[in-house]
PDB file of N, CA, C and O in Angstrom:
ATOM      1  N   MET A   1      65.072  98.195  30.408  1.00  0.00           N
ATOM      2  CA  MET A   1      63.851  97.215  30.467  1.00  0.00           C
ATOM      3  C   MET A   1      62.328  97.296  29.368  1.00  0.00           C
ATOM      4  O   MET A   1      62.103  98.259  28.635  1.00  0.00           O
ATOM      5  N   ASN A   2      61.768  96.538  29.435  1.00  0.00           N
ATOM      6  CA  ASN A   2      60.847  95.888  28.756  1.00  0.00           C
ATOM      7  C   ASN A   2      59.564  95.900  29.627  1.00  0.00           C
ATOM      8  O   ASN A   2      59.073  94.892  30.136  1.00  0.00           O
ATOM      9  N   LYS A   3      58.948  97.502  29.768  1.00  0.00           N
ATOM     10  CA  LYS A   3      58.050  97.161  30.858  1.00  0.00           C
ATOM     11  C   LYS A   3      56.735  96.734  30.867  1.00  0.00           C
ATOM     12  O   LYS A   3      56.026  96.586  31.862  1.00  0.00           O
ATOM     13  N   ASN A   4      56.357  96.487  29.371  1.00  0.00           N
ATOM     14  CA  ASN A   4      55.405  95.243  29.184  1.00  0.00           C
ATOM     15  C   ASN A   4      55.949  93.780  28.946  1.00  0.00           C
ATOM     16  O   ASN A   4      55.270  92.908  28.402  1.00  0.00           O
ATOM     17  N   ALA A   5      56.863  93.646  29.271  1.00  0.00           N
ATOM     18  CA  ALA A   5      57.404  92.234  29.683  1.00  0.00           C
ATOM     19  C   ALA A   5      57.137  91.736  30.631  1.00  0.00           C
ATOM     20  O   ALA A   5      57.203  90.508  30.674  1.00  0.00           O
ATOM     21  N   LEU A   6      56.706  92.518  31.838  1.00  0.00           N
ATOM     22  CA  LEU A   6      57.243  92.411  33.536  1.00  0.00           C
ATOM     23  C   LEU A   6      55.935  91.012  33.871  1.00  0.00           C
ATOM     24  O   LEU A   6      54.882  90.855  33.251  1.00  0.00           O
ATOM     25  N   ASP A   7      56.247  90.514  34.555  1.00  0.00           N
ATOM     26  CA  ASP A   7      55.352  89.426  34.752  1.00  0.00           C
ATOM     27  C   ASP A   7      54.669  90.250  35.757  1.00  0.00           C
ATOM     28  O   ASP A   7      55.065  91.024  36.629  1.00  0.00           O
ATOM     29  N   PRO A   8      53.148  89.711  35.236  1.00  0.00           N
ATOM     30  CA  PRO A   8      51.884  90.244  35.873  1.00  0.00           C
ATOM     31  C   PRO A   8      51.592  90.185  37.416  1.00  0.00           C
ATOM     32  O   PRO A   8      51.166  91.176  38.009  1.00  0.00           O
ATOM     33  N   ALA A   9      51.849  88.929  38.077  1.00  0.00           N
ATOM     34  CA  ALA A   9      51.782  87.881  39.344  1.00  0.00           C
ATOM     35  C   ALA A   9      53.255  89.360  39.951  1.00  0.00           C
ATOM     36  O   ALA A   9      52.951  90.019  40.946  1.00  0.00           O
ATOM     37  N   TRP A  10      54.474  89.626  39.342  1.00  0.00           N
ATOM     38  CA  TRP A  10      55.060  90.332  40.409  1.00  0.00           C
ATOM     39  C   TRP A  10      54.736  91.645  40.679  1.00  0.00           C
ATOM     40  O   TRP A  10      54.767  92.233  41.760  1.00  0.00           O
ATOM     41  N   LEU A  11      54.169  92.369  38.703  1.00  0.00           N
ATOM     42  CA  LEU A  11      53.602  93.406  39.103  1.00  0.00           C
ATOM     43  C   LEU A  11      52.877  93.670  40.588  1.00  0.00           C
ATOM     44  O   LEU A  11      53.247  94.382  41.522  1.00  0.00           O
ATOM     45  N   GLU A  12      51.662  92.788  40.435  1.00  0.00           N
ATOM     46  CA  GLU A  12      50.633  93.019  41.475  1.00  0.00           C
ATOM     47  C   GLU A  12      50.843  93.235  42.401  1.00  0.00           C
ATOM     48  O   GLU A  12      50.294  94.070  43.119  1.00  0.00           O
ATOM     49  N   ALA A  13      52.251  92.087  42.795  1.00  0.00           N
ATOM     50  CA  ALA A  13      52.523  91.940  44.462  1.00  0.00           C
ATOM     51  C   ALA A  13      52.933  93.692  44.792  1.00  0.00           C
ATOM     52  O   ALA A  13      52.330  94.413  45.587  1.00  0.00           O
ATOM     53  N   GLN A  14      54.355  94.163  43.763  1.00  0.00           N
ATOM     54  CA  GLN A  14      54.887  95.269  44.172  1.00  0.00           C
ATOM     55  C   GLN A  14      53.897  96.344  44.104  1.00  0.00           C
ATOM     56  O   GLN A  14      54.226  97.397  44.650  1.00  0.00           O
ATOM     57  N   LEU A  15      52.705  96.287  43.519  1.00  0.00           N
ATOM     58  CA  LEU A  15      51.887  97.713  43.462  1.00  0.00           C
ATOM     59  C   LEU A  15      50.825  97.435  44.920  1.00  0.00           C
ATOM     60  O   LEU A  15      50.073  98.234  45.479  1.00  0.00           O
ATOM     61  N   ARG A  16      51.040  96.381  45.153  1.00  0.00           N
ATOM     62  CA  ARG A  16      49.884  95.889  46.408  1.00  0.00           C
ATOM     63  C   ARG A  16      50.835  96.289  47.595  1.00  0.00           C
ATOM     64  O   ARG A  16      50.299  97.019  48.428  1.00  0.00           O
ATOM     65  N   ASN A  17      52.245  95.921  47.844  1.00  0.00           N
ATOM     66  CA  ASN A  17      53.302  96.515  49.288  1.00  0.00           C
ATOM     67  C   ASN A  17      53.849  97.530  48.680  1.00  0.00           C
ATOM     68  O   ASN A  17      55.059  97.682  48.845  1.00  0.00           O
ATOM     69  N   ALA A  18      53.174  98.402  47.898  1.00  0.00           N
ATOM     70  CA  ALA A  18      54.361  99.732  47.559  1.00  0.00           C
ATOM     71  C   ALA A  18      53.707 100.555  48.736  1.00  0.00           C
ATOM     72  O   ALA A  18      52.673 100.150  49.268  1.00  0.00           O
ATOM     73  N   ARG A  19      54.164 101.406  49.026  1.00  0.00           N
ATOM     74  CA  ARG A  19      54.763 102.815  49.849  1.00  0.00           C
ATOM     75  C   ARG A  19      54.430 103.838  49.030  1.00  0.00           C
ATOM     76  O   ARG A  19      55.420 104.468  48.656  1.00  0.00           O
ATOM     77  N   TRP A  20      53.137 104.332  48.512  1.00  0.00           N
ATOM     78  CA  TRP A  20      52.802 105.417  47.615  1.00  0.00           C
ATOM     79  C   TRP A  20      53.371 107.017  49.013  1.00  0.00           C
ATOM     80  O   TRP A  20      53.211 107.244  50.212  1.00  0.00           O
ATOM     81  N   LEU A  21      53.895 107.549  48.081  1.00  0.00           N
ATOM     82  CA  LEU A  21      54.498 108.918  48.591  1.00  0.00           C
ATOM     83  C   LEU A  21      53.382 109.741  47.774  1.00  0.00           C
ATOM     84  O   LEU A  21      52.716 109.452  46.780  1.00  0.00           O
ATOM     85  N   ILE A  22      53.450 110.994  48.671  1.00  0.00           N
ATOM     86  CA  ILE A  22      52.676 112.077  48.207  1.00  0.00           C
ATOM     87  C   ILE A  22      53.416 113.108  48.757  1.00  0.00           C
ATOM     88  O   ILE A  22      54.103 112.983  49.770  1.00  0.00           O
ATOM     89  N   SER A  23      53.205 114.838  47.660  1.00  0.00           N
ATOM     90  CA  SER A  23      53.534 115.683  48.241  1.00  0.00           C
ATOM     91  C   SER A  23      53.350 116.213  49.491  1.00  0.00           C
ATOM     92  O   SER A  23      52.289 115.980  50.071  1.00  0.00           O
ATOM     93  N   SER A  24      54.217 116.900  50.021  1.00  0.00           N
ATOM     94  CA  SER A  24      54.225 117.579  51.147  1.00  0.00           C
ATOM     95  C   SER A  24      53.138 119.063  50.761  1.00  0.00           C
ATOM     96  O   SER A  24      52.478 119.837  51.454  1.00  0.00           O
ATOM     97  N   ARG A  25      53.292 118.975  49.903  1.00  0.00           N
ATOM     98  CA  ARG A  25      51.875 120.530  49.917  1.00  0.00           C
ATOM     99  C   ARG A  25      50.556 119.684  49.250  1.00  0.00           C
ATOM    100  O   ARG A  25      49.505 120.162  48.825  1.00  0.00           O
ATOM    101  N   SER A  26      50.896 118.545  49.296  1.00  0.00           N
ATOM    102  CA  SER A  26      49.291 117.716  49.127  1.00  0.00           C
ATOM    103  C   SER A  26      47.798 118.365  50.030  1.00  0.00           C
ATOM    104  O   SER A  26      47.909 118.644  51.224  1.00  0.00           O
ATOM    105  N   SER A  27      47.219 118.444  49.712  1.00  0.00           N
ATOM    106  CA  SER A  27      45.765 118.730  50.633  1.00  0.00           C
ATOM    107  C   SER A  27      45.268 117.774  51.329  1.00  0.00           C
ATOM    108  O   SER A  27      44.039 117.700  51.355  1.00  0.00           O
ATOM    109  N   GLY A  28      45.940 116.935  51.965  1.00  0.00           N
ATOM    110  CA  GLY A  28      45.314 116.076  52.961  1.00  0.00           C
ATOM    111  C   GLY A  28      45.412 114.626  51.626  1.00  0.00           C
ATOM    112  O   GLY A  28      44.879 113.522  51.742  1.00  0.00           O
ATOM    113  N   GLY A  29      45.931 114.932  50.901  1.00  0.00           N
ATOM    114  CA  GLY A  29      46.275 113.281  49.882  1.00  0.00           C
ATOM    115  C   GLY A  29      45.180 113.193  48.885  1.00  0.00           C
ATOM    116  O   GLY A  29      45.023 112.053  48.447  1.00  0.00           O
ATOM    117  N   THR A  30      44.602 113.850  48.542  1.00  0.00           N
ATOM    118  CA  THR A  30      43.597 113.866  47.727  1.00  0.00           C
ATOM    119  C   THR A  30      44.003 114.905  46.574  1.00  0.00           C
ATOM    120  O   THR A  30      44.798 115.835  46.716  1.00  0.00           O
ATOM    121  N   ASN A  31      43.331 114.581  45.449  1.00  0.00           N
ATOM    122  CA  ASN A  31      43.666 115.270  43.870  1.00  0.00           C
ATOM    123  C   ASN A  31      45.004 115.483  43.942  1.00  0.00           C
ATOM    124  O   ASN A  31      45.125 116.708  43.956  1.00  0.00           O
ATOM    125  N   CYS A  32      45.759 115.128  43.980  1.00  0.00           N
ATOM    126  CA  CYS A  32      47.310 114.602  44.000  1.00  0.00           C
ATOM    127  C   CYS A  32      47.994 113.333  42.910  1.00  0.00           C
ATOM    128  O   CYS A  32      47.255 112.429  42.522  1.00  0.00           O
ATOM    129  N   VAL A  33      48.911 113.370  42.644  1.00  0.00           N
ATOM    130  CA  VAL A  33      49.545 112.386  42.081  1.00  0.00           C
ATOM    131  C   VAL A  33      50.739 111.960  42.993  1.00  0.00           C
ATOM    132  O   VAL A  33      51.551 112.831  43.306  1.00  0.00           O
ATOM    133  N   GLN A  34      50.919 110.559  43.485  1.00  0.00           N
ATOM    134  CA  GLN A  34      51.584 109.938  43.658  1.00  0.00           C
ATOM    135  C   GLN A  34      52.293 109.267  43.286  1.00  0.00           C
ATOM    136  O   GLN A  34      52.080 108.844  42.149  1.00  0.00           O
ATOM    137  N   VAL A  35      53.613 108.753  44.065  1.00  0.00           N
ATOM    138  CA  VAL A  35      54.853 108.061  43.172  1.00  0.00           C
ATOM    139  C   VAL A  35      54.795 107.090  44.473  1.00  0.00           C
ATOM    140  O   VAL A  35      54.677 107.416  45.654  1.00  0.00           O
ATOM    141  N   ALA A  36      54.937 105.519  43.776  1.00  0.00           N
ATOM    142  CA  ALA A  36      56.061 104.502  44.626  1.00  0.00           C
ATOM    143  C   ALA A  36      56.853 104.328  43.779  1.00  0.00           C
ATOM    144  O   ALA A  36      56.711 104.488  42.567  1.00  0.00           O
ATOM    145  N   PHE A  37      58.268 103.788  44.688  1.00  0.00           N
ATOM    146  CA  PHE A  37      59.185 103.202  43.979  1.00  0.00           C
ATOM    147  C   PHE A  37      59.606 101.899  43.862  1.00  0.00           C
ATOM    148  O   PHE A  37      60.067 101.470  44.920  1.00  0.00           O
ATOM    149  N   LEU A  38      59.611 100.944  42.747  1.00  0.00           N
ATOM    150  CA  LEU A  38      58.918  99.853  42.628  1.00  0.00           C
ATOM    151  C   LEU A  38      61.012  98.551  42.727  1.00  0.00           C
ATOM    152  O   LEU A  38      62.129  98.913  42.359  1.00  0.00           O
ATOM    153  N   ASP A  39      60.725  97.648  43.144  1.00  0.00           N
ATOM    154  CA  ASP A  39      62.253  96.991  42.681  1.00  0.00           C
ATOM    155  C   ASP A  39      62.206  96.794  41.228  1.00  0.00           C
ATOM    156  O   ASP A  39      61.048  96.777  40.811  1.00  0.00           O
ATOM    157  N   LYS A  40      62.836  96.686  40.600  1.00  0.00           N
ATOM    158  CA  LYS A  40      64.149  96.835  39.644  1.00  0.00           C
ATOM    159  C   LYS A  40      63.921  98.218  38.497  1.00  0.00           C
ATOM    160  O   LYS A  40      63.497  98.402  37.355  1.00  0.00           O
ATOM    161  N   GLY A  41      64.333  98.775  39.305  1.00  0.00           N
ATOM    162  CA  GLY A  41      64.199  99.814  38.817  1.00  0.00           C
ATOM    163  C   GLY A  41      63.151 101.153  38.243  1.00  0.00           C
ATOM    164  O   GLY A  41      63.462 102.212  37.699  1.00  0.00           O
ATOM    165  N   LEU A  42      61.961 100.656  38.581  1.00  0.00           N
ATOM    166  CA  LEU A  42      60.878 101.555  37.807  1.00  0.00           C
ATOM    167  C   LEU A  42      59.956 102.061  39.356  1.00  0.00           C
ATOM    168  O   LEU A  42      60.076 101.650  40.511  1.00  0.00           O
ATOM    169  N   VAL A  43      59.053 103.094  38.764  1.00  0.00           N
ATOM    170  CA  VAL A  43      58.619 104.019  39.207  1.00  0.00           C
ATOM    171  C   VAL A  43      57.121 103.826  38.888  1.00  0.00           C
ATOM    172  O   VAL A  43      56.664 103.601  37.767  1.00  0.00           O
ATOM    173  N   ALA A  44      56.530 103.929  39.861  1.00  0.00           N
ATOM    174  CA  ALA A  44      54.466 103.851  39.253  1.00  0.00           C
ATOM    175  C   ALA A  44      53.977 105.433  39.525  1.00  0.00           C
ATOM    176  O   ALA A  44      54.617 105.917  40.459  1.00  0.00           O
ATOM    177  N   LEU A  45      53.523 105.863  39.253  1.00  0.00           N
ATOM    178  CA  LEU A  45      52.391 107.537  39.192  1.00  0.00           C
ATOM    179  C   LEU A  45      50.878 106.753  39.161  1.00  0.00           C
ATOM    180  O   LEU A  45      50.260 105.907  38.515  1.00  0.00           O
ATOM    181  N   ARG A  46      50.774 107.432  40.042  1.00  0.00           N
ATOM    182  CA  ARG A  46      48.731 107.147  40.072  1.00  0.00           C
ATOM    183  C   ARG A  46      47.955 108.512  40.394  1.00  0.00           C
ATOM    184  O   ARG A  46      48.507 109.585  40.637  1.00  0.00           O
ATOM    185  N   ASP A  47      46.802 108.316  40.359  1.00  0.00           N
ATOM    186  CA  ASP A  47      45.874 109.556  40.808  1.00  0.00           C
ATOM    187  C   ASP A  47      45.314 109.356  42.026  1.00  0.00           C
ATOM    188  O   ASP A  47      44.621 108.356  42.215  1.00  0.00           O
ATOM    189  N   SER A  48      45.561 110.375  43.122  1.00  0.00           N
ATOM    190  CA  SER A  48      44.865 109.512  44.391  1.00  0.00           C
ATOM    191  C   SER A  48      43.472 110.132  43.902  1.00  0.00           C
ATOM    192  O   SER A  48      43.964 111.228  43.633  1.00  0.00           O
ATOM    193  N   LYS A  49      42.875 110.205  43.758  1.00  0.00           N
ATOM    194  CA  LYS A  49      41.624 110.519  43.599  1.00  0.00           C
ATOM    195  C   LYS A  49      40.624 108.725  42.786  1.00  0.00           C
ATOM    196  O   LYS A  49      39.500 108.234  42.894  1.00  0.00           O
ATOM    197  N   ASN A  50      42.211 108.293  41.880  1.00  0.00           N
ATOM    198  CA  ASN A  50      41.388 107.418  41.395  1.00  0.00           C
ATOM    199  C   ASN A  50      42.604 105.955  41.429  1.00  0.00           C
ATOM    200  O   ASN A  50      43.048 105.351  40.453  1.00  0.00           O
ATOM    201  N   PRO A  51      42.892 105.711  42.898  1.00  0.00           N
ATOM    202  CA  PRO A  51      43.827 104.691  42.957  1.00  0.00           C
ATOM    203  C   PRO A  51      43.861 103.426  42.591  1.00  0.00           C
ATOM    204  O   PRO A  51      44.817 102.654  42.679  1.00  0.00           O
ATOM    205  N   GLN A  52      42.377 103.144  42.013  1.00  0.00           N
ATOM    206  CA  GLN A  52      41.946 101.623  41.844  1.00  0.00           C
ATOM    207  C   GLN A  52      43.083 101.537  40.079  1.00  0.00           C
ATOM    208  O   GLN A  52      43.847 100.646  39.707  1.00  0.00           O
ATOM    209  N   ASN A  53      42.666 103.002  39.328  1.00  0.00           N
ATOM    210  CA  ASN A  53      43.265 102.352  38.305  1.00  0.00           C
ATOM    211  C   ASN A  53      44.496 101.958  37.987  1.00  0.00           C
ATOM    212  O   ASN A  53      45.131 101.853  39.037  1.00  0.00           O
ATOM    213  N   PRO A  54      45.160 101.683  37.051  1.00  0.00           N
ATOM    214  CA  PRO A  54      46.698 101.194  36.990  1.00  0.00           C
ATOM    215  C   PRO A  54      47.550 102.345  37.263  1.00  0.00           C
ATOM    216  O   PRO A  54      46.774 103.168  37.748  1.00  0.00           O
ATOM    217  N   PRO A  55      48.450 102.744  37.231  1.00  0.00           N
ATOM    218  CA  PRO A  55      49.164 103.372  37.568  1.00  0.00           C
ATOM    219  C   PRO A  55      50.131 103.350  35.993  1.00  0.00           C
ATOM    220  O   PRO A  55      50.221 102.505  35.102  1.00  0.00           O
ATOM    221  N   HIS A  56      50.709 104.609  36.175  1.00  0.00           N
ATOM    222  CA  HIS A  56      51.673 104.918  34.620  1.00  0.00           C
ATOM    223  C   HIS A  56      53.525 104.469  35.152  1.00  0.00           C
ATOM    224  O   HIS A  56      54.060 105.166  36.013  1.00  0.00           O
ATOM    225  N   LEU A  57      54.148 103.502  34.635  1.00  0.00           N
ATOM    226  CA  LEU A  57      54.833 102.891  34.674  1.00  0.00           C
ATOM    227  C   LEU A  57      56.427 103.845  34.029  1.00  0.00           C
ATOM    228  O   LEU A  57      56.846 103.995  32.881  1.00  0.00           O
ATOM    229  N   PHE A  58      56.792 104.174  34.944  1.00  0.00           N
ATOM    230  CA  PHE A  58      58.304 104.620  34.346  1.00  0.00           C
ATOM    231  C   PHE A  58      59.633 103.785  34.747  1.00  0.00           C
ATOM    232  O   PHE A  58      59.651 103.329  35.890  1.00  0.00           O
ATOM    233  N   THR A  59      60.454 103.609  34.127  1.00  0.00           N
ATOM    234  CA  THR A  59      62.007 103.350  34.531  1.00  0.00           C
ATOM    235  C   THR A  59      62.539 104.573  35.430  1.00  0.00           C
ATOM    236  O   THR A  59      61.937 105.625  35.647  1.00  0.00           O
ATOM    237  N   ASP A  60      63.719 104.217  35.867  1.00  0.00           N
ATOM    238  CA  ASP A  60      63.716 105.076  36.787  1.00  0.00           C
ATOM    239  C   ASP A  60      64.363 106.376  35.906  1.00  0.00           C
ATOM    240  O   ASP A  60      63.904 107.499  36.113  1.00  0.00           O
ATOM    241  N   ALA A  61      65.465 106.170  34.899  1.00  0.00           N
ATOM    242  CA  ALA A  61      65.597 107.073  33.495  1.00  0.00           C
ATOM    243  C   ALA A  61      64.567 108.391  33.271  1.00  0.00           C
ATOM    244  O   ALA A  61      64.662 109.617  33.203  1.00  0.00           O
ATOM    245  N   GLU A  62      63.386 107.220  33.192  1.00  0.00           N
ATOM    246  CA  GLU A  62      62.181 108.376  32.364  1.00  0.00           C
ATOM    247  C   GLU A  62      61.599 109.123  33.452  1.00  0.00           C
ATOM    248  O   GLU A  62      61.175 110.270  33.310  1.00  0.00           O
ATOM    249  N   TYR A  63      61.577 108.519  34.474  1.00  0.00           N
ATOM    250  CA  TYR A  63      61.236 109.385  36.006  1.00  0.00           C
ATOM    251  C   TYR A  63      62.163 110.877  35.958  1.00  0.00           C
ATOM    252  O   TYR A  63      61.775 112.034  35.793  1.00  0.00           O
ATOM    253  N   ASP A  64      63.397 110.373  36.153  1.00  0.00           N
ATOM    254  CA  ASP A  64      63.898 111.191  36.574  1.00  0.00           C
ATOM    255  C   ASP A  64      63.974 112.755  35.340  1.00  0.00           C
ATOM    256  O   ASP A  64      64.092 113.920  35.719  1.00  0.00           O
ATOM    257  N   ALA A  65      63.853 112.235  33.709  1.00  0.00           N
ATOM    258  CA  ALA A  65      63.867 113.286  32.896  1.00  0.00           C
ATOM    259  C   ALA A  65      62.353 113.934  33.537  1.00  0.00           C
ATOM    260  O   ALA A  65      62.138 115.139  33.408  1.00  0.00           O
ATOM    261  N   PHE A  66      61.552 113.224  34.083  1.00  0.00           N
ATOM    262  CA  PHE A  66      60.056 113.886  33.987  1.00  0.00           C
ATOM    263  C   PHE A  66      59.975 115.024  35.060  1.00  0.00           C
ATOM    264  O   PHE A  66      59.524 116.159  34.907  1.00  0.00           O
ATOM    265  N   VAL A  67      60.583 114.383  36.322  1.00  0.00           N
ATOM    266  CA  VAL A  67      60.945 115.459  37.105  1.00  0.00           C
ATOM    267  C   VAL A  67      61.881 116.445  37.172  1.00  0.00           C
ATOM    268  O   VAL A  67      62.019 117.219  38.120  1.00  0.00           O
ATOM    269  N   ASP A  68      62.654 116.417  35.969  1.00  0.00           N
ATOM    270  CA  ASP A  68      63.786 117.239  35.666  1.00  0.00           C
ATOM    271  C   ASP A  68      63.199 118.568  34.737  1.00  0.00           C
ATOM    272  O   ASP A  68      63.533 119.751  34.680  1.00  0.00           O
ATOM    273  N   GLY A  69      62.131 117.732  34.028  1.00  0.00           N
ATOM    274  CA  GLY A  69      61.215 118.725  33.264  1.00  0.00           C
ATOM    275  C   GLY A  69      60.705 119.550  33.738  1.00  0.00           C
ATOM    276  O   GLY A  69      60.868 120.717  33.381  1.00  0.00           O
ATOM    277  N   ILE A  70      59.786 119.114  34.872  1.00  0.00           N
ATOM    278  CA  ILE A  70      58.524 119.759  35.875  1.00  0.00           C
ATOM    279  C   ILE A  70      60.029 121.040  36.177  1.00  0.00           C
ATOM    280  O   ILE A  70      60.018 122.180  35.713  1.00  0.00           O
ATOM    281  N   GLU A  71      61.044 120.529  36.933  1.00  0.00           N
ATOM    282  CA  GLU A  71      61.454 121.377  37.786  1.00  0.00           C
ATOM    283  C   GLU A  71      62.437 122.523  36.996  1.00  0.00           C
ATOM    284  O   GLU A  71      62.824 123.556  37.542  1.00  0.00           O
ATOM    285  N   ARG A  72      62.761 122.126  35.595  1.00  0.00           N
ATOM    286  CA  ARG A  72      62.960 123.303  34.822  1.00  0.00           C
ATOM    287  C   ARG A  72      61.980 124.255  34.213  1.00  0.00           C
ATOM    288  O   ARG A  72      62.361 125.351  33.802  1.00  0.00           O
ATOM    289  N   GLY A  73      60.586 123.830  34.133  1.00  0.00           N
ATOM    290  CA  GLY A  73      59.258 124.637  33.696  1.00  0.00           C
ATOM    291  C   GLY A  73      59.134 124.083  32.144  1.00  0.00           C
ATOM    292  O   GLY A  73      58.507 124.848  31.411  1.00  0.00           O
ATOM    293  N   GLU A  74      59.590 122.974  31.577  1.00  0.00           N
ATOM    294  CA  GLU A  74      59.362 122.780  30.438  1.00  0.00           C
ATOM    295  C   GLU A  74      58.202 121.847  30.380  1.00  0.00           C
ATOM    296  O   GLU A  74      57.898 121.325  29.306  1.00  0.00           O
ATOM    297  N   LEU A  75      57.398 121.558  31.698  1.00  0.00           N
ATOM    298  CA  LEU A  75      55.759 120.715  31.273  1.00  0.00           C
ATOM    299  C   LEU A  75      55.042 121.679  31.405  1.00  0.00           C
ATOM    300  O   LEU A  75      53.868 121.502  31.081  1.00  0.00           O
ATOM    301  N   ARG A  76      55.333 122.689  31.782  1.00  0.00           N
ATOM    302  CA  ARG A  76      54.094 123.722  31.946  1.00  0.00           C
ATOM    303  C   ARG A  76      53.038 124.598  30.027  1.00  0.00           C
ATOM    304  O   ARG A  76      53.183 125.133  28.928  1.00  0.00           O
ATOM    305  N   ARG A  77      52.232 124.141  30.904  1.00  0.00           N
ATOM    306  CA  ARG A  77      50.907 125.129  30.158  1.00  0.00           C
ATOM    307  C   ARG A  77      51.225 126.689  29.396  1.00  0.00           C
ATOM    308  O   ARG A  77      51.341 127.655  30.151  1.00  0.00           O
ATOM    309  N   HIS A  78      51.365 126.905  27.849  1.00  0.00           N
ATOM    310  CA  HIS A  78      51.885 128.220  27.887  1.00  0.00           C
ATOM    311  C   HIS A  78      50.661 128.711  27.772  1.00  0.00           C
ATOM    312  O   HIS A  78      49.617 128.125  27.485  1.00  0.00           O
ATOM    313  N   SER A  79      50.858 129.822  28.014  1.00  0.00           N
ATOM    314  CA  SER A  79      49.770 130.860  27.748  1.00  0.00           C
ATOM    315  C   SER A  79      48.465 130.567  26.114  1.00  0.00           C
ATOM    316  O   SER A  79      47.287 130.802  25.848  1.00  0.00           O
ATOM    317  N   SER A  80      49.211 130.179  25.704  1.00  0.00           N
ATOM    318  CA  SER A  80      48.579 130.571  24.360  1.00  0.00           C
ATOM    319  C   SER A  80      47.677 129.358  23.764  1.00  0.00           C
ATOM    320  O   SER A  80      47.134 129.230  22.667  1.00  0.00           O
ATOM    321  N   GLU A  81      47.745 128.150  25.405  1.00  0.00           N
ATOM    322  CA  GLU A  81      47.584 127.311  25.195  1.00  0.00           C
ATOM    323  C   GLU A  81      46.232 126.473  25.644  1.00  0.00           C
ATOM    324  O   GLU A  81      45.670 125.467  25.212  1.00  0.00           O
ATOM    325  N   ARG A  82      46.019 127.304  26.618  1.00  0.00           N
ATOM    326  CA  ARG A  82      44.360 127.509  27.385  1.00  0.00           C
ATOM    327  C   ARG A  82      43.537 127.950  27.201  1.00  0.00           C
ATOM    328  O   ARG A  82      42.596 127.856  27.988  1.00  0.00           O
TER     329      ARG A  82
END
């Protein structure tokens, strides 16, 4: 899927009607990442502090790889990078 070729009106409607999810560990829905599962196998991620900003879009496969990387600890900052 070419995310850059999406119809802007379709995407706007998808995002307007999206059901945004947050982690159960979130502190009241602020200062966290929100995720919405859209049609056409797309996933949107946004910052709860700035929901007006455009979300990052991923295909299902990209999102699964992202989550898998988090679960395996691959996306942690190493102490030498602090």
